[in-house]
DSSP file (Angstrom, degrees, kcal/mol; ACC not computed):
  #  RESIDUE AA STRUCTURE BP1 BP2  ACC     N-H-->O    O-->H-N    N-H-->O    O-->H-N    TCO  KAPPA ALPHA  PHI   PSI    X-CA   Y-CA   Z-CA
    1    1 A M              0   0    0      0, 0.0    33,-0.2     0, 0.0     2,-0.1   0.000 360.0 360.0 360.0 134.0   -5.3    5.8   17.9
    2    2 A L        -     0   0    0     31,-1.4     3,-0.1     1,-0.1     6,-0.0  -0.472 360.0-108.1 -76.4 150.7   -9.0    5.2   18.1
    3    3 A K    >   -     0   0    0     -2,-0.1     3,-2.0     1,-0.1    -1,-0.1  -0.516  54.5 -79.1 -72.7 150.9  -10.9    5.8   21.3
    4    4 A P  T 3  S+     0   0    0      0, 0.0    -1,-0.1     0, 0.0     3,-0.1  -0.195 118.9  20.2 -52.9 136.8  -12.0    2.6   23.1
    5    5 A G  T 3  S+     0   0    0      1,-0.3     2,-0.3    -3,-0.1    -2,-0.1   0.455  91.6 135.8  83.6   1.4  -15.1    1.1   21.6
    6    6 A S    <   -     0   0    0     -3,-2.0    -1,-0.3     1,-0.0     2,-0.2  -0.609  38.7-155.8 -83.6 140.7  -14.7    2.9   18.2
    7    7 A G        -     0   0    0     -2,-0.3     2,-0.3    -3,-0.1    -4,-0.1  -0.561   9.3-164.8-101.4 174.7  -15.2    1.1   15.0
    8    8 A F        -     0   0    0     -2,-0.2     2,-0.4    -6,-0.0    26,-0.0  -0.986  12.6-143.7-156.3 161.0  -13.7    2.1   11.6
    9    9 A V        -     0   0    0     -2,-0.3    -2,-0.0     2,-0.0     0, 0.0  -0.993   5.8-155.1-129.0 135.2  -14.1    1.3    7.9
   10   10 A V        -     0   0    0     -2,-0.4     3,-0.1     4,-0.1     4,-0.0  -0.956  23.2-140.7-108.3 115.7  -11.4    1.1    5.4
   11   11 A P    >   -     0   0    0      0, 0.0     3,-2.8     0, 0.0    -2,-0.0  -0.221  39.3 -69.9 -71.8 165.2  -12.8    1.9    1.9
   12   12 A P  T 3  S+     0   0    0      0, 0.0     3,-0.1     0, 0.0     0, 0.0  -0.300 127.1  15.1 -52.6 133.0  -11.7    0.0   -1.3
   13   13 A G  T 3  S+     0   0    0      1,-0.3     2,-0.1    -3,-0.1     0, 0.0   0.413 104.2 127.5  80.2  -2.6   -8.1    1.0   -2.0
   14   14 A G    <   +     0   0    0     -3,-2.8    -1,-0.3    13,-0.1     2,-0.2  -0.304  27.2  72.0 -85.0 169.7   -7.7    2.4    1.5
   15   15 A G  S    S-     0   0    0     -3,-0.1     2,-0.7    -2,-0.1    14,-0.2  -0.535  88.8 -53.7 116.8 176.4   -5.0    1.7    4.0
   16   16 A T  E     -A   28   0A   0     12,-2.0    12,-2.9    -2,-0.2     2,-0.4  -0.827  53.8-147.3 -93.5 116.3   -1.4    2.6    4.5
   17   17 A R  E     +A   27   0A   0     -2,-0.7     2,-0.3    10,-0.2    10,-0.2  -0.725  24.3 168.9 -91.6 127.4    0.6    1.4    1.4
   18   18 A L  E     -A   26   0A   0      8,-3.5     8,-2.7    -2,-0.4     2,-0.5  -0.873  39.8-103.5-128.9 162.1    4.2    0.2    1.9
   19   19 A R  E     -A   25   0A   0     -2,-0.3     5,-0.1     6,-0.2     4,-0.1  -0.775  42.7-125.3 -84.1 130.5    6.8   -1.5   -0.2
   20   20 A A        -     0   0    0      4,-1.6   110,-0.3     3,-0.6     3,-0.2  -0.277  23.5-105.6 -71.0 160.8    7.0   -5.2    0.8
   21   21 A P  S    S+     0   0    0      0, 0.0   109,-0.5     0, 0.0     2,-0.4   0.847 113.5  24.3 -55.8 -34.0   10.4   -6.7    1.8
   22   22 A V  S    S-     0   0    0      2,-0.2     2,-0.2   107,-0.1    -2,-0.1  -0.951 124.2 -46.4-134.4 114.8   10.4   -8.5   -1.6
   23   23 A G  S    S+     0   0    0     -2,-0.4    -3,-0.6    -3,-0.2    23,-0.1  -0.445  98.4  44.3  79.1-135.1    8.4   -7.1   -4.6
   24   24 A G  S    S-     0   0    0     -2,-0.2    -4,-1.6    -5,-0.1    -2,-0.2   0.382  85.1 -72.2 -54.9 179.8    4.9   -5.9   -4.5
   25   25 A P  E     -A   19   0A   0      0, 0.0    20,-2.4     0, 0.0     2,-0.4  -0.257  26.8-149.3 -78.6 158.6    3.0   -3.7   -2.1
   26   26 A V  E     -AB  18  44A   0     -8,-2.7    -8,-3.5    18,-0.2     2,-0.5  -0.992  11.9-162.6-118.2 131.4    1.8   -4.2    1.4
   27   27 A V  E     -AB  17  43A   0     16,-2.6    16,-2.6    -2,-0.4     2,-0.8  -0.964  11.6-145.1-118.0 115.9   -1.4   -2.3    2.4
   28   28 A I  E     +AB  16  42A   0    -12,-2.9   -12,-2.0    -2,-0.5    14,-0.2  -0.706  22.9 173.4 -79.8 111.4   -2.0   -2.1    6.2
   29   29 A K  E    S+     0   0A   0     12,-2.4     2,-0.3    -2,-0.8    13,-0.2   0.798  73.1   6.8 -87.0 -34.0   -5.8   -2.2    6.5
   30   30 A A  E    S+ B   0  41A   0     11,-1.8    11,-2.6   -14,-0.1    -1,-0.4  -0.979  77.0 162.9-149.0 137.3   -5.8   -2.4   10.3
   31   31 A G     >  -     0   0    0     -2,-0.3     4,-2.0     9,-0.2     6,-0.4  -0.731  53.9 -66.7-142.6-169.2   -2.9   -2.1   12.6
   32   32 A T  H  >>S+     0   0    0      1,-0.2     5,-1.1    -2,-0.2     4,-0.9   0.885 126.4  48.6 -53.4 -46.5   -1.9   -1.5   16.2
   33   33 A A  H  45S+     0   0    0      1,-0.2   -31,-1.4     2,-0.2    -1,-0.2   0.865 116.4  41.3 -65.9 -37.0   -3.1    2.1   16.3
   34   34 A T  H  45S+     0   0    0     -3,-0.3    -1,-0.2   -33,-0.2    -2,-0.2   0.683 121.8  38.3 -88.5 -17.4   -6.5    1.4   14.8
   35   35 A T  H ><5S-     0   0    0     -4,-2.0     3,-1.2     4,-0.2    -1,-0.2   0.347 105.5-114.8-113.1   5.4   -7.3   -1.8   16.7
   36   36 A G  T 3<5S-     0   0    0     -4,-0.9    -3,-0.2     1,-0.2    -4,-0.1   0.768  75.3 -58.4  65.5  24.0   -5.8   -0.9   20.1
   37   37 A G  T 3 <S+     0   0    0     -5,-1.1    78,-1.7    -6,-0.4    -1,-0.2   0.500 110.9 117.0  87.2   4.4   -3.3   -3.7   19.6
   38   38 A T  S <  S-     0   0    0     -3,-1.2     2,-0.3    76,-0.2    -2,-0.1   0.886  82.2 -22.6 -76.7 -37.5   -5.8   -6.5   19.2
   39   39 A F        -     0   0    0     75,-0.2     2,-0.4    -8,-0.2    -2,-0.3  -0.984  50.5-136.5-161.9 167.7   -4.9   -7.5   15.6
   40   40 A A  E     - C   0 112A   0     72,-2.2    72,-2.4    -2,-0.3     2,-0.4  -0.988  12.9-164.7-130.7 142.9   -3.3   -6.4   12.3
   41   41 A L  E     +BC  30 111A   0    -11,-2.6   -12,-2.4    -2,-0.4   -11,-1.8  -0.994  11.7 178.2-130.3 124.7   -4.7   -7.0    8.8
   42   42 A L  E     -BC  28 110A   0     68,-2.9    68,-3.3    -2,-0.4     2,-0.6  -0.968  24.4-144.9-128.1 141.5   -2.5   -6.5    5.7
   43   43 A E  E     -BC  27 109A   0    -16,-2.6   -16,-2.6    -2,-0.4     2,-0.4  -0.939  29.1-170.6-101.4 121.4   -3.1   -7.1    2.0
   44   44 A V  E     -BC  26 108A   0     64,-3.0    64,-2.3    -2,-0.6     2,-0.5  -0.941  16.7-158.7-122.4 133.7    0.1   -8.3    0.5
   45   45 A T  E     - C   0 107A   0    -20,-2.4    62,-0.2    -2,-0.4   -25,-0.1  -0.951  14.5-165.9-109.1 123.8    1.0   -8.8   -3.2
   46   46 A W  E     - C   0 106A   0     60,-2.9    60,-2.3    -2,-0.5   -23,-0.1  -0.901  18.5-123.2-111.6 138.0    3.9  -11.2   -3.9
   47   47 A P    >   -     0   0    0      0, 0.0     3,-1.6     0, 0.0    53,-0.3  -0.249  52.2 -68.8 -66.6 164.1    5.7  -11.5   -7.2
   48   48 A P  T 3  S+     0   0    0      0, 0.0    53,-0.2     0, 0.0    55,-0.1  -0.279 117.7   4.4 -56.7 138.4    5.9  -14.9   -8.9
   49   49 A L  T 3  S+     0   0    0     51,-1.7     2,-0.2    53,-0.5    52,-0.1   0.593 105.1 121.0  65.2  16.4    7.9  -17.6   -7.1
   50   50 A E    <   +     0   0    0     -3,-1.6    50,-2.7    50,-0.2    -1,-0.2  -0.700  24.4 141.2-109.0 161.2    8.6  -15.3   -4.1
   51   51 A G        -     0   0    0     -2,-0.2    48,-0.2    48,-0.2   103,-0.1  -0.932  48.2 -77.1 179.5 169.9    8.0  -15.6   -0.4
   52   52 A P        -     0   0    0      0, 0.0   101,-0.6     0, 0.0    46,-0.4  -0.266  53.1 -91.6 -77.4 165.6    9.5  -14.8    3.0
   53   53 A P  E     -F  152   0B   0      0, 0.0     2,-0.1     0, 0.0    43,-0.1  -0.317  56.6 -81.3 -66.9 160.3   12.3  -16.8    4.7
   54   54 A L  E    S+     0   0B   0     97,-0.9    95,-2.6    96,-0.5    96,-1.4  -0.454  70.3 159.8 -60.1 132.2   11.3  -19.6    7.1
   55   55 A H  E     -FG 148  96B   0     41,-2.6    41,-2.9    93,-0.3     2,-0.4  -0.946  34.2-139.4-153.9 169.8   10.5  -17.9   10.4
   56   56 A V  E     -F  147   0B   0     91,-1.9    91,-2.5    -2,-0.3     2,-0.4  -0.998  13.5-140.3-138.6 139.9    8.7  -18.1   13.7
   57   57 A H  E     -F  146   0B   0     37,-0.4    36,-2.3    -2,-0.4    89,-0.2  -0.857   3.9-161.4-100.1 134.1    6.8  -15.5   15.7
   58   58 A A  S    S+     0   0    0     87,-2.9    -1,-0.1    -2,-0.4    88,-0.1   0.759  88.5  16.2 -82.7 -26.5    7.2  -15.5   19.5
   59   59 A R  S    S+     0   0    0     86,-0.5     2,-0.4     1,-0.1    33,-0.1   0.551 109.4  72.9-128.3  -9.2    4.0  -13.6   20.3
   60   60 A E        -     0   0    0     85,-0.3     2,-0.3    31,-0.1    -3,-0.2  -0.878  58.3-143.8-115.1 143.1    1.6  -13.5   17.3
   61   61 A D  E     -D  113   0A   0     52,-2.6    52,-1.8    -2,-0.4     2,-0.4  -0.771  28.4-148.5 -86.5 146.7   -0.6  -16.1   15.7
   62   62 A E  E     -DE 112  90A   0     28,-2.7    28,-2.8    -2,-0.3     2,-0.3  -0.961  16.6-177.7-125.6 139.9   -0.7  -15.6   11.9
   63   63 A M  E     -DE 111  89A   0     48,-2.5    48,-2.9    -2,-0.4     2,-0.4  -0.960   7.7-159.0-134.0 150.9   -3.5  -16.3    9.4
   64   64 A W  E     -DE 110  88A   0     24,-2.6    24,-2.4    -2,-0.3     2,-0.5  -0.994   7.8-166.7-132.7 138.6   -3.8  -16.0    5.7
   65   65 A W  E     -DE 109  87A   0     44,-2.2    44,-2.8    -2,-0.4     2,-0.5  -0.992  26.6-135.7-119.0 118.4   -6.8  -15.7    3.4
   66   66 A V  E     +D  108   0A   0     20,-2.5    19,-3.0    -2,-0.5    42,-0.2  -0.641  29.3 171.0 -82.4 120.2   -5.8  -16.3   -0.2
   67   67 A L  E     -     0   0A   0     40,-1.8     2,-0.3    -2,-0.5    41,-0.2   0.861  65.8  -0.6 -92.2 -45.6   -7.4  -13.8   -2.6
   68   68 A E  E    S+D  107   0A   0     39,-2.2    39,-0.5    16,-0.1    -1,-0.4  -0.993  97.6  27.4-146.4 147.3   -5.5  -14.6   -5.8
   69   69 A G  S    S-     0   0    0     -2,-0.3     2,-0.5    37,-0.2    37,-0.1  -0.306  77.9 -67.5 103.8-179.4   -2.9  -17.0   -7.1
   70   70 A D        +     0   0    0     13,-0.2    31,-2.4    -2,-0.1    32,-0.8  -0.977  56.3 174.5-118.8 122.4   -1.4  -20.4   -6.4
   71   71 A W  E     -IH  82 100B   0     11,-2.7    11,-2.7    -2,-0.5     2,-0.4  -0.805  26.1-151.6-128.1 161.2    0.5  -20.8   -3.1
   72   72 A R  E     -IH  81  99B   0     27,-1.9    27,-2.2    -2,-0.3     2,-0.4  -0.995  14.2-161.5-132.8 140.8    2.2  -23.2   -0.9
   73   73 A F  E     -IH  80  98B   0      7,-2.7     7,-3.1    -2,-0.4     2,-0.5  -0.958   2.4-157.5-120.8 134.7    2.5  -22.9    2.8
   74   74 A R  E     +IH  79  97B   0     23,-2.9    23,-2.0    -2,-0.4     2,-0.4  -0.956  10.6 179.1-113.6 130.2    5.0  -24.6    5.0
   75   75 A M  E >   -IH  78  96B   0      3,-2.8     3,-2.3    -2,-0.5     2,-0.3  -0.967  67.4 -49.4-131.3 113.7    4.3  -25.1    8.7
   76   76 A D  T 3  S-     0   0    0     19,-3.7    18,-0.0    -2,-0.4    21,-0.0  -0.449 125.7 -19.5  52.7-117.8    7.0  -27.0   10.6
   77   77 A D  T 3  S+     0   0    0     -2,-0.3     2,-0.4    -3,-0.1    -1,-0.3   0.346 119.5  92.4-100.4   7.0    7.6  -30.1    8.4
   78   78 A E  E <   -I   75   0B   0     -3,-2.3    -3,-2.8     2,-0.0     2,-0.4  -0.850  54.1-162.5-106.5 137.5    4.3  -30.0    6.5
   79   79 A T  E     -I   74   0B   0     -2,-0.4     2,-0.4    -5,-0.2    -5,-0.2  -0.967   8.3-169.0-117.8 133.4    3.7  -28.3    3.1
   80   80 A H  E     -I   73   0B   0     -7,-3.1    -7,-2.7    -2,-0.4     2,-0.5  -0.953  20.3-133.4-122.7 138.6    0.2  -27.5    1.9
   81   81 A R  E     -I   72   0B   0     -2,-0.4     2,-0.4    -9,-0.2    -9,-0.2  -0.797  30.8-168.1 -86.9 132.0   -0.9  -26.3   -1.6
   82   82 A V  E     -I   71   0B   0    -11,-2.7   -11,-2.7    -2,-0.5     3,-0.1  -0.982   8.2-175.8-132.4 131.6   -3.3  -23.4   -1.1
   83   83 A R    >   -     0   0    0     -2,-0.4     3,-1.9   -13,-0.2   -17,-0.3  -0.701  44.2 -55.7-121.6 171.8   -5.6  -21.7   -3.7
   84   84 A P  T 3  S+     0   0    0      0, 0.0   -17,-0.2     0, 0.0    -1,-0.2  -0.121 122.4  27.4 -52.0 139.4   -8.0  -18.7   -3.7
   85   85 A G  T 3  S+     0   0    0    -19,-3.0     2,-0.2     1,-0.3   -18,-0.1   0.295  94.3 126.0  90.6  -8.4  -10.7  -18.8   -1.1
   86   86 A S    <   -     0   0    0     -3,-1.9   -20,-2.5   -20,-0.2     2,-0.4  -0.482  46.6-152.2 -83.8 154.4   -8.5  -20.9    1.2
   87   87 A F  E     -E   65   0A   0    -22,-0.2     2,-0.4    -2,-0.2   -22,-0.2  -0.976  10.5-172.4-124.1 138.4   -7.7  -20.0    4.8
   88   88 A A  E     -E   64   0A   0    -24,-2.4   -24,-2.6    -2,-0.4     2,-0.4  -0.988   2.3-166.2-132.9 144.3   -4.5  -21.0    6.7
   89   89 A F  E     -E   63   0A   0     -2,-0.4   -26,-0.2   -26,-0.2    -2,-0.0  -0.988   7.0-178.9-131.1 136.9   -3.6  -20.6   10.3
   90   90 A V  E     -E   62   0A   0    -28,-2.8   -28,-2.7    -2,-0.4     3,-0.1  -0.973  21.8-137.7-135.1 123.0   -0.3  -21.0   12.1
   91   91 A P    >   -     0   0    0      0, 0.0     3,-1.6     0, 0.0   -34,-0.2  -0.370  37.7 -83.9 -75.1 157.3    0.0  -20.5   15.9
   92   92 A R  T 3  S+     0   0    0      1,-0.2   -34,-0.2   -33,-0.1   -31,-0.1  -0.232 115.6  37.0 -54.0 147.2    2.9  -18.6   17.4
   93   93 A G  T 3  S+     0   0    0    -36,-2.3     2,-0.5     1,-0.2    -1,-0.2   0.331  88.3 114.6  89.9  -7.4    5.9  -20.7   18.0
   94   94 A V    <   -     0   0    0     -3,-1.6   -37,-0.4   -37,-0.2    -1,-0.2  -0.863  67.9-126.5-100.8 126.0    5.5  -22.7   14.7
   95   95 A S        +     0   0    0     -2,-0.5   -19,-3.7   -39,-0.1     2,-0.3  -0.499  45.7 160.0 -68.6 133.3    8.2  -22.3   12.0
   96   96 A H  E     +GH  55  75B   0    -41,-2.9   -41,-2.6   -21,-0.2     2,-0.3  -0.973  22.9 170.4-154.5 163.8    6.5  -21.3    8.7
   97   97 A S  E     - H   0  74B   0    -23,-2.0   -23,-2.9    -2,-0.3     2,-0.3  -0.950  13.0-154.4-161.9 170.7    6.9  -19.8    5.3
   98   98 A F  E     - H   0  73B   0    -46,-0.4     2,-0.3    -2,-0.3    55,-0.3  -0.976   2.9-159.5-151.4 163.1    4.9  -19.4    2.1
   99   99 A Q  E     - H   0  72B   0    -27,-2.2   -27,-1.9    -2,-0.3     2,-0.8  -0.991  24.2-127.9-149.1 135.4    5.5  -18.9   -1.6
  100  100 A N  E     - H   0  71B   0    -50,-2.7   -51,-1.7    -2,-0.3   -29,-0.3  -0.769  28.8-177.6 -76.0 111.1    3.6  -17.7   -4.6
  101  101 A V        +     0   0    0    -31,-2.4   -30,-0.2    -2,-0.8    -1,-0.1   0.352  47.6  98.8 -97.4   6.2    4.1  -20.6   -6.9
  102  102 A G  S    S-     0   0    0    -32,-0.8   -53,-0.5     2,-0.2     4,-0.1  -0.234  81.3-117.4 -84.5 178.4    2.3  -19.1   -9.8
  103  103 A Q  S    S+     0   0    0    -55,-0.1     2,-0.3     2,-0.1    -1,-0.1   0.382  94.0  51.0 -97.9   1.4    3.6  -17.2  -12.9
  104  104 A T  S    S-     0   0    0    -57,-0.1    -2,-0.2     1,-0.1   -55,-0.2  -0.870 101.4 -75.7-131.0 166.5    1.9  -13.9  -12.0
  105  105 A A        -     0   0    0     -2,-0.3     2,-0.3   -57,-0.1    -2,-0.1  -0.287  50.8-160.0 -58.6 147.4    1.7  -11.7   -8.9
  106  106 A A  E     -C   46   0A   0    -60,-2.3   -60,-2.9    -4,-0.1     2,-0.4  -0.942   4.8-141.1-134.6 154.3   -0.7  -13.0   -6.3
  107  107 A R  E     +CD  45  68A   0    -39,-0.5   -39,-2.2    -2,-0.3   -40,-1.8  -0.920  18.0 172.7-123.2 142.7   -2.5  -11.5   -3.3
  108  108 A I  E     -CD  44  66A   0    -64,-2.3   -64,-3.0    -2,-0.4     2,-0.5  -0.976  30.0-127.8-138.0 153.6   -3.2  -12.6    0.2
  109  109 A L  E     -CD  43  65A   0    -44,-2.8   -44,-2.2    -2,-0.3     2,-0.5  -0.908  27.8-161.0 -95.3 130.5   -4.7  -11.1    3.4
  110  110 A V  E     -CD  42  64A   0    -68,-3.3   -68,-2.9    -2,-0.5     2,-0.4  -0.960   7.0-170.6-116.5 128.2   -2.4  -11.6    6.3
  111  111 A M  E     -CD  41  63A   0    -48,-2.9   -48,-2.5    -2,-0.5     2,-0.4  -0.929   4.2-170.9-121.1 143.3   -3.7  -11.3    9.8
  112  112 A F  E     -CD  40  62A   0    -72,-2.4   -72,-2.2    -2,-0.4   -50,-0.2  -0.990  15.8-134.0-130.4 139.8   -1.8  -11.2   13.1
  113  113 A T  E    S+ D   0  61A   0    -52,-1.8   -52,-2.6    -2,-0.4     2,-0.2  -0.968  90.7  24.0-139.1 127.5   -3.1  -11.4   16.6
  114  114 A P  S    S-     0   0    0      0, 0.0     3,-0.3     0, 0.0   -75,-0.2   0.656 103.2-117.0 -68.9 179.2   -2.2   -9.6   18.7
  115  115 A S  S    S+     0   0    0    -78,-1.7   -75,-0.1   -76,-0.2    -2,-0.1  -0.121  72.4 102.7 -72.9 178.3   -1.0   -6.8   16.5
  116  116 A G    >>  +     0   0    0     -4,-0.1     3,-1.3   -77,-0.0     4,-0.7  -0.087  58.6  87.2 136.7 -34.5    2.6   -5.6   16.2
  117  117 A M  H 3> S+     0   0    0     -3,-0.3     4,-1.7     1,-0.3     5,-0.2   0.686  75.4  74.7 -70.9 -14.8    3.8   -7.1   13.0
  118  118 A D  H 3> S+     0   0    0      1,-0.2     4,-1.9     2,-0.2    -1,-0.3   0.869  92.8  55.6 -59.2 -34.3    2.5   -4.1   11.1
  119  119 A R  H <> S+     0   0    0     -3,-1.3     4,-2.5     2,-0.2    -1,-0.2   0.880 101.3  57.1 -64.9 -38.7    5.6   -2.4   12.7
  120  120 A F  H  X S+     0   0    0     -4,-0.7     4,-2.6     1,-0.2    -1,-0.2   0.935 109.0  45.6 -55.7 -47.8    7.9   -5.0   11.1
  121  121 A F  H  X S+     0   0    0     -4,-1.7     4,-1.9     1,-0.2    -1,-0.2   0.865 110.8  52.8 -68.0 -35.7    6.5   -4.1    7.6
  122  122 A E  H  < S+     0   0    0     -4,-1.9     4,-0.5     2,-0.2    -1,-0.2   0.916 113.3  44.0 -63.3 -42.3    6.8   -0.4    8.3
  123  123 A Q  H >< S+     0   0    0     -4,-2.5     3,-1.0     1,-0.2     4,-0.3   0.875 111.1  53.6 -71.4 -37.9   10.5   -0.9    9.2
  124  124 A Q  H >< S+     0   0    0     -4,-2.6     3,-1.9     1,-0.2    -1,-0.2   0.872  99.5  63.2 -63.1 -36.4   11.2   -3.2    6.3
  125  125 A A  T 3< S+     0   0    0     -4,-1.9    -1,-0.2     1,-0.3    -2,-0.2   0.724  94.7  62.1 -62.5 -20.3    9.8   -0.6    3.9
  126  126 A E  T <  S+     0   0    0     -3,-1.0    -1,-0.3    -4,-0.5    -2,-0.2   0.646  90.2  86.7 -80.0 -15.0   12.6    1.7    5.0
  127  127 A L  S <  S-     0   0    0     -3,-1.9     3,-0.1    -4,-0.3    -3,-0.0  -0.361  95.7 -87.1 -78.8 164.0   15.3   -0.8    3.6
  128  128 A A        -     0   0    0      1,-0.1     4,-0.2    -2,-0.1     5,-0.2  -0.406  59.9 -88.5 -64.0 147.8   16.5   -0.8    0.0
  129  129 A P  S    S+     0   0    0      0, 0.0     3,-0.4     0, 0.0    -1,-0.1  -0.168  89.8  22.0 -57.9 152.2   14.3   -3.0   -2.2
  130  130 A G  S    S-     0   0    0   -109,-0.5     3,-0.3  -110,-0.3    -3,-0.0  -0.288 107.6 -56.4  89.0-171.8   15.1   -6.7   -2.6
  131  131 A R  S    S+     0   0    0      1,-0.2    -1,-0.2    -2,-0.1  -109,-0.1  -0.089  86.0 127.9 -97.5  33.1   17.0   -9.1   -0.4
  132  132 A G  S    S+     0   0    0     -3,-0.4    -1,-0.2     1,-0.2    -2,-0.1   0.697  70.7  37.6 -67.7 -21.4   20.1   -7.0   -0.4
  133  133 A D     >  +     0   0    0     -3,-0.3     4,-2.2    -5,-0.2     3,-0.3  -0.649  56.9 169.1-135.1  78.6   20.7   -6.8    3.4
  134  134 A P  H  > S+     0   0    0      0, 0.0     4,-2.5     0, 0.0     5,-0.2   0.815  81.1  57.5 -61.6 -29.9   19.8  -10.0    5.2
  135  135 A E  H  > S+     0   0    0      2,-0.2     4,-2.2     1,-0.2     5,-0.1   0.915 107.9  46.0 -66.5 -41.5   21.4   -8.8    8.4
  136  136 A A  H  > S+     0   0    0     -3,-0.3     4,-2.4     2,-0.2     5,-0.2   0.906 112.0  52.5 -65.6 -41.1   19.2   -5.7    8.5
  137  137 A Y  H  X S+     0   0    0     -4,-2.2     4,-2.5     1,-0.2    -2,-0.2   0.937 111.6  45.7 -58.3 -48.0   16.2   -8.0    7.7
  138  138 A Q  H  X S+     0   0    0     -4,-2.5     4,-2.8     2,-0.2    -1,-0.2   0.869 110.6  53.3 -66.3 -36.6   17.0  -10.2   10.6
  139  139 A A  H  X S+     0   0    0     -4,-2.2     4,-2.1     2,-0.2    -1,-0.2   0.921 111.5  45.4 -64.5 -43.1   17.6   -7.3   13.0
  140  140 A I  H  X S+     0   0    0     -4,-2.4     4,-0.8     2,-0.2    -2,-0.2   0.908 112.3  52.5 -65.7 -41.2   14.2   -5.9   12.2
  141  141 A A  H ><>S+     0   0    0     -4,-2.5     5,-2.2    -5,-0.2     3,-1.4   0.956 110.6  46.7 -57.6 -51.2   12.7   -9.3   12.6
  142  142 A Q  H ><5S+     0   0    0     -4,-2.8     3,-1.5     1,-0.3    -1,-0.2   0.879 106.9  57.8 -59.2 -39.2   14.2   -9.8   16.0
  143  143 A N  H 3<5S+     0   0    0     -4,-2.1    -1,-0.3     1,-0.3    -2,-0.2   0.687 109.4  47.1 -63.7 -17.8   13.1   -6.3   17.0
  144  144 A N  T <<5S-     0   0    0     -3,-1.4    -1,-0.3    -4,-0.8    -2,-0.2  -0.092 123.7 -98.1-118.4  32.2    9.5   -7.5   16.3
  145  145 A W  T < 5S+     0   0    0     -3,-1.5   -87,-2.9     1,-0.2   -86,-0.5   0.804  85.9 123.2  59.7  35.0    9.6  -10.8   18.1
  146  146 A M  E   < -F   57   0B   0     -5,-2.2     2,-0.5   -89,-0.2    -2,-0.2  -0.976  44.1-160.6-126.6 140.3   10.3  -12.8   14.9
  147  147 A R  E     -F   56   0B   0    -91,-2.5   -91,-1.9    -2,-0.4     2,-0.4  -0.983  16.9-134.3-124.4 126.0   13.2  -15.2   14.3
  148  148 A V  E     +F   55   0B   0     -2,-0.5   -93,-0.3   -93,-0.2   -94,-0.1  -0.648  26.5 174.9 -75.3 127.4   14.4  -16.3   10.9
  149  149 A T  E     -     0   0B   0    -95,-2.6   -94,-0.2    -2,-0.4    -1,-0.1   0.421  57.6 -14.9-117.0  -2.9   14.9  -20.0   11.0
  150  150 A G  E    S-     0   0B   0    -96,-1.4   -96,-0.5     0, 0.0    -1,-0.2  -0.981  79.9 -64.6 179.8 178.9   15.8  -20.9    7.4
  151  151 A P  E     -     0   0B   0      0, 0.0   -97,-0.9     0, 0.0    -2,-0.1  -0.237  63.7 -79.1 -76.9 168.9   15.8  -19.7    3.7
  152  152 A P  E >>  -F   53   0B   0      0, 0.0     4,-2.4     0, 0.0     3,-1.2  -0.239  44.7-108.5 -59.3 157.3   12.7  -19.0    1.6
  153  153 A L  H 3> S+     0   0    0   -101,-0.6     4,-2.9   -55,-0.3   -54,-0.1   0.849 117.8  65.9 -57.9 -34.6   10.9  -22.0    0.2
  154  154 A A  H 34 S+     0   0    0      1,-0.2    -1,-0.3     2,-0.2     5,-0.1   0.827 113.1  32.4 -57.9 -31.4   12.1  -21.1   -3.3
  155  155 A E  H <4 S+     0   0    0     -3,-1.2     3,-0.3     2,-0.1    -2,-0.2   0.828 123.6  44.1 -92.3 -37.8   15.7  -21.8   -2.1
  156  156 A A  H  < S+     0   0    0     -4,-2.4     2,-0.2     1,-0.3    -3,-0.2   0.804 127.9  20.3 -80.5 -31.0   15.0  -24.6    0.4
  157  157 A D  S  < S-     0   0    0     -4,-2.9    -1,-0.3    -5,-0.2    -2,-0.1  -0.690  79.0-154.6-145.4  82.5   12.5  -26.7   -1.6
  158  158 A H              0   0    0     -3,-0.3    -4,-0.1    -2,-0.2    -3,-0.1  -0.251 360.0 360.0 -61.6 144.1   12.6  -26.0   -5.4
  159  159 A L              0   0    0     -5,-0.1    -1,-0.2   -58,-0.0    -5,-0.1   0.465 360.0 360.0 -69.8 360.0    9.5  -26.7   -7.4
C-alpha cells in the first residue's frame, strides 16, 4: 500500500499479470493497494469472438479505452460498435457486456472507480481456464459486488 499522497509509475510491460477468466492475460496496472481504493486500471487481452457474460456492478463505474481490435459493447438494450481509440463508459447499476468481434486477439484498458474489481480478476485467475465452472464464476462475481444477468454476447446475440 502506498503512503497517502504517493505517486507511482508502471513501466512498459509492468504490472501484475494474471490469466483472464476467458483466454488472454489481464495485467493489473493500478489496483486497490496502489491507489488507496480510488480506482483500478487493467490491460486485458481477449481472444477472438470472446467476452464476459452480461453483468451489472453494484458499486463501480466501468470504463474502457480500446487499444486494438474491433469490439461491440452492450449497455442495457443498446449495442455500440467500438474501434481503437474509442472510449466507453457505463455507470454502476447498468447491465453491460462486450465482445471482441475481430478474428485476432484484441486489447482494451478497463478502468473501475472505486477500485475493488481487481480482486475479482485475482480470484478468477485461481479457477481452471475457460468457462468450465459457471457457479464458481458467479460466486466470485457476487463476492465482488457484481451480478451476472445473462450470457455473453457471443451466445445472446450472434454476429
